[in-house]
N, C-alpha and C positions, 0 to 999 in steps of 0.2 A: 669656618663651618658652612657659610654662604657659597664658598668657592667648591667647596665637596657636593654640595647639593645641585650647585649648576653643572656640574662635572657629570654627577650622575643622572642627570636631566636628559644632557646632550647623548651620553651612550645608550638611555632610552629611547631616543629618538631616533638613534642610527639603529639600533636593533630592530624598530617597528616599520625602518624603511628596508632594511635588509630582508624581513618576512616577506612585506609586500612585494617586493623585487624578486623575491625566490619562489613567491607562490603560483603555482600553475592554476588556473581556472578549471572547473569541472568539464568543460568541453573538450578541452584539451587534453585532460587526463584521460577520457572517454577515449580519445583518437589514439594515443600514445598507449593504452590497452590494447584496442582491436588489431593495433599493430605487433603487440607483443604476440596476440592468440595466434595472429597469422604466420609468425615467426615460427610458433611453437609447433603449429601444425604443418609446416613444409617441413620442419626436422624430423618430425616423426614421420613424415611419410617420404623421407629421401631414401629410404632403401627401395622401396616400390619405384619410385621415381627414376632412381637408377636403372632399374630391370626393364622398366619401359624403354628408357632411353637406348640401353644397350641392345635391347630386341630389336628395335629400329634402324639402328647402326646396323646390325646383321643383314636387316631385310633389304636395307640400302635400292630403295626402289625410285626410279627414276619419274620426272614430272608426269604426272596424270595417269601414272601406273601405280602411282603410291595406295594398292588397295589394303593389304596388310596394316599396312604404317597408320592409314587414314581410319581404318578399323577397332584398331586397338586404341585410339586415341577416343573414337565414340565409345565403347566399350567401358573404357575409367570413366567418362563424363555422364553416363547414363548409370553408373553404378554411384556414383556422387549423387545422384538425384537432378541432373540436367535434362530437359527436354531438347531433343539433337533431331535437327532436321536435315537429312544427309540427300546428296545429290543435287544441291543447290546451285545457281547461276548454269546449269544444263551441264555440271561437272561433276561426274561419280564420285570422284575423291573430295569434295569440297563439302564442308558441314557448318551450321552453326548452330552452336548449344547453348539454351538460355536459362538460366534462374532468376527466379524474382519477378518483381510487377511493379510499373511505375518510375518514376525520375528519380536521382537520374538515371541514363544506361550508359555503361562505361563498358568498352569491348576490349578484347586482349587479342592481337593477331598469333595464330601458331601455324609454323610450317614444317613440312616434313619431308620433302625431297631431295632426292642425293643426285650425283652428278656422274655423269657416264666416264668409264675410263680410268676411274682411281681406288679400283677395288685394291684394298690392303690391309694387312692384319695389323693387331694393336701393338706393334715392336717398333722400335726406335731404329731400325735401318728398313731400307726401301725393299719390301717381299708382298708383291702382288700375291692374291688369291687365284689360284689356277680354276679356271672354269668360271669365274664371275668378271663382270665387268663393272658395275657402277661402285662408288665408296661416297660416305658423307663429308666431302672435302668442305664442306663450307658450314657442317655441324648441325645442319637442320632436325635432325635425330635429338638434339638437345634442346633446340629452338623451340619446337612444338610439345615438347615433355615439359617443359619448364612454364610454357604458357598456360597448359593445361592445369598443372599444380599450382600456379598463381591464383587461377580462376576459381578451382575448388576452394582454395583456402577463404575467398572471398564468398562464396557461396555458404559457407559456413558460418560467415558472419550474419550473412543475410538468412540463414534459418534460424537463427539463434536469437534475432531481434535486435541485433547489436548495428546493423546498418539495414538502410532503406533503399531499395531502389533494384535495378535490374541489372546483371553482370552476364555480358555474352563473352563466348569464346568463338573465335573465327577459325575452323579449319581451311588453311590456303594452300591448294597443291600450285605446284610447278613456279615456285619462283624463279627458279632458273632457266630463263629465257622464254617461259611459258606465260608469262602473265596473267595467272590466276586471278590475283586480287582483281585485275582492271575488270575482268567478267562479273566479278561479285559485285564491285563498285557501280557498273552498269546495269545491273539486275535491281539496283536499291538496297542491297542487303544492309548499307551502312545508313540508311533513311534513319531518322528520329535519334541517333546514336550520339552522344554529347561529346565523347571523346575517346581515343584509342591508344593504347598501349602496345609498345612492339618491343622486340630486344633481338641482336644478332651475337651468335657466338664470335669471338676473336682473340686476340693475344694481349690486349689492353683492358683494362675497366676503367670506360668511359660514357657518358652521356651524349648524345647525338647532337651536335649544333654545327654539322658538315651537311651540304645537299649531296644531292647524286645526281648521276648524268641522266637525260633523257634517253630514251632509246628506242629505235625503230628498225625490226628486222623483218626478215624474208628470204624465201628459198626461189629462187630464178630459176626458171627452166626452159630449157633451150631444146626444141625438136628439130633434127636433120633428115638427111637420108643416108641408109647406110651402103656401104658397098664394099669389097673386096680393096684393101689397104694398098695391094700392090698390084693386081690384073687390071684391076679398074678404078682408082682412085678418082678420075674424073667425074665419075658418076655419083659419088658420093657429096654430101655437104655435114660436114662434122659439127655437130654440137659441143663437141669439147672445145674445137677452134673458138666457137662463140665464148664457150664460159672463159677462155683465157684470154680471147680479145678484151671482154669486159673487165675482167682483172685487172689487164694491163693499163686500162683507161683509166680506171679508179685508183690505182696507183700512180698515175701521173697526175690525176685531180687532186692527190693530196697536198702538192705544192699551194694549191689554190683553195685551200680552205682554211677557216679559222684553226690554229693550231691548238685549240683544247679540245678539236673535235679527236674522235675514235673510231676507227672504221676497221672491221677484222672479217675475216670469212673462212670458210671451209669450203673445198670442192666435195660434195656428199656422193657424188656419180659421176665418175669421168670416161664411162665405156667399159667394156668387158673384155676386151681382147685387142693385143696390139694391130693383128692384121685384119680389123673390121673397123671401118668408119664408123663413129658411134653416133646412133641416129637418135640418142638421148643423153644429155647431161644436166648437173643440177650444182648450184654453187648456193652455198646459205651465208647472208650477211647481216652484222649488227651494224647499225649506224648510231654513234653517240655523240652528245654534246652537253654540257650543263644546262643551255635552255630549250624547251620543247619546240619552241618555232623553228632554230637553226637546226635541230635535229631531222625535224621533219623538210625543211628545204634542202638539207646536205641529201638526205634520202631521195628526194624527187630528183636529184642530180645522177646519183647512183642508178635510178630507172632509167634516165635518157640514155647513158654508158650503154645499158643492159640493149637498149633499143637498137641502138646503132651498133652493137655487136652483131645482133640479130641480120641485122641489113646488110651489113658486111662480109658476113659468112654465107648467106642464103639460107639462112635458118628462120624460124619464127619463135617468139618468146613469149612466155606468162611467167608471172609471179604471184605467190602467195604471201599476205602479209602473216607473221607467223607470231608477231609480239611487238608491243608497243607500251612505254611507259613516260612518265611524267619525272621530272626532277622532284627535290625532297621540299615540301613547303615547311619551314623551321618554325617552333613555338617555343620561345624563350621562358614562357610563363610557365609552361609544361616541365621544361627541360631543368629549370631552378628548382621545381619540388623533386623532381625525378635525381638530381645531385643530391640533395640532402639526404635523401634515404638512402642514394647508392653508399655516401660517407658513413651512414650508421652501419649500414651492412658490412660493408669490408670487402676487401680482397680474398684473394686465394692464398694458403698456405700450404705449400708443398711437403710431403714426409720425405724423409733421405730418400727411399726407394724411387719415388718421383722424382728428384732431383737429379737423381743418377739416368733416369731415363731421359729427362729435360734435357740434360747435359749431351746425352748421345744424338739427340734430334737437334739442337743447335748445333753439333758439329758437322751436320750435312748442309748447312744453308750456305749460300754462295758469299756471303757479307755475313761482318761480325754483328752475332746478336747481343740483346740487352741483357742484362742481369736475371737470372731467373726471378731474384725478388720483386721485380717489377710485377710479378702477378699479385701481390700482395698489397699493390700501392692502387690509389685512386687517381684519374687523372683531374685535374681541374677544369673544371667548365669553360671553355673555351670557343667561340665561334670561328669557324675556318673560311676562309674564302673561298676556296675551291672546292670543286663539287666532289671531289675524291676520285677513284679511277674504277668506281661500280655503278650499276643501275640496279634499281630495285622496284618491283611493283607497290613496294608501299607509298611509293611518290602518290600514285593516284588515288591512295587512300588520304594522304595528307593534303589534298585538294577538296575533299569534299567534308573534312572537319578535322579539329584539332587533333592532332597527331605526335605522340611524342616517342622515343625509343633509345637504346643504348647499347653498348658494347662489355661482353664480360670476357675475363681471360679463362678461354674454355681450352684454349693451346697454349704452349709456353711461349714466351715473350720472342717475337720476330719471327715466328711460325707465319709464312705465305697463305691466305686462304686458297681455295682450289689445289691443294698440294696433296701429297700422299703422308706428308707429315701431319697435317690437318686431321686426315682419316686418323692416323694412327694414334695421336692425343686425344680424339674423340671416342677411341673405344678404349680409354681408361678414366680411371679417376680423377683425372688431372680434366678432363672434360666434364665431368657431373660433378664435381665440386665448384666448377664455374658455372655451370649450370644453375645449382643452388643458390649463388650470388645473383644472379639475374630473375629466379622465381620471387627469390624476397623481396630485391628492388621493387618489383611489378606491384607485388602484392600492397606493397606499403605505399606506394603511388596511388594505386586505388583505393585505398582508405582513404587517402587525401582528398579524391576529388569525389567519393561517393560523401564524405562528411563537411564539404566547403562549397556550396553555392556559389559563393564568391569569386572562388578557384576558377569553375567550369566557366562563369561569365569574362572573367578577364582574360582566360585563354579564348573563347571564343571571340571576344572581341579584338585582339590580337590575329587571331585567325581570319577575319572579315577582311581586318586590313591587310594583312598579308597577302592573300588572294586579289583584293581588288575588285574591277571588274571584271575578269576573267570568268567566263563561262563555259565550268570543264565538259571537255569530250574528250574521248577514248582517242588514243592515237592510232588504234587498231581498228579503225572503223566500227562496224554493225557485223564481223565475221563471227561464226559461232568458234568457241573455244578449240584450239588446235590440238586436239586430245592425242594425236598422233604424231606431234613434231620430233620427238624422240625417233620415230621409226626410221 
């Protein structure tokens, strides 16, 4: 009998321990309930958000020309109860939408510019749209819509009294080479914000723990003397010769710069007729490196090449800084929080029709594509030492406050960015399904930030340590926004 009683007492003790272990405290229960409410709101808004995203996909407006795209986002935010300030940082298509009051202040970044030269139908074969230039080859129609949707979901929780604080949605134009966020940072629009959340369309689902390439860009303009190219060429001084001389010198310089550097250019104006010595020519350069100081140093050498080309060809040269962005400062504290939420949301599941579409798209790739099923998986959180192949003006935001971002599979696995295949996927539900993954993950991450002062402090402490003594300064100097850089 004693043995039976002893066993019963042991079992009761184990049950009590198990109950305590499985018990969720009220604060955690409230956080989970708020996340479920945000997910429900985003599910209910999906059809409307899909319509918005595909409308902006149709607009396909390039940097600083996103008038209709920005206006549609502003309209949706105002209808949801946000107060919206437009034309911020001297940029007509930039805006800041705000709801709530007091701390914490959490920001969500939204982009919506398209890329020139990528007009494409939503079909799995290359099919340019006649009479149209631009296309959303980087998926910013999805980017902006998901961010606005997440912001509205958080606003609803603040309005109902379930969260306290301020949510801000930043309308950020011209990410593609126009450095829109740099001007917004420079204008102080992120002052007083505790943390910023962002995302980017892609071909995998993962949280960002890889930096980006710092970038400095400029248009170099050469001025010569026109003359008849056959009758009196000695009277001319060719601006095109100067551009070609500069390009040759820069290309020779590639051997003598760090191998991580990327330099690329296009000749935007090389003259008008072969029988006229061109008195004007222009070349547009990007200089990139994982470290901002190296990018600036190498850019200065490119300027010297331009100056030498002008001297050697008897022309004159002026250059205009177009853009400049920092590398991306990572925040593991926030990344771990976002990773947990992304894993809860899960990836993208394709219908049979979408699988057939995806297989046709993948058949156009130069290299073997990953399985389509990868879109349904979540990549483990892993810090990558290299800076990747691209640049982003989110880097400048990351140098003034804690920042976290992710990628969602809005294109079929293996799809390269800035391609017609990305445009095609983005014009279908393959893209909008991935958009919903991002919107849900951002909203849930925001709930965590609103609910935990300790999380914000930990992220802030990590940010300060990573930034060190560096005093942020825009790489593009004090120039005004390059509103016509796509002209």
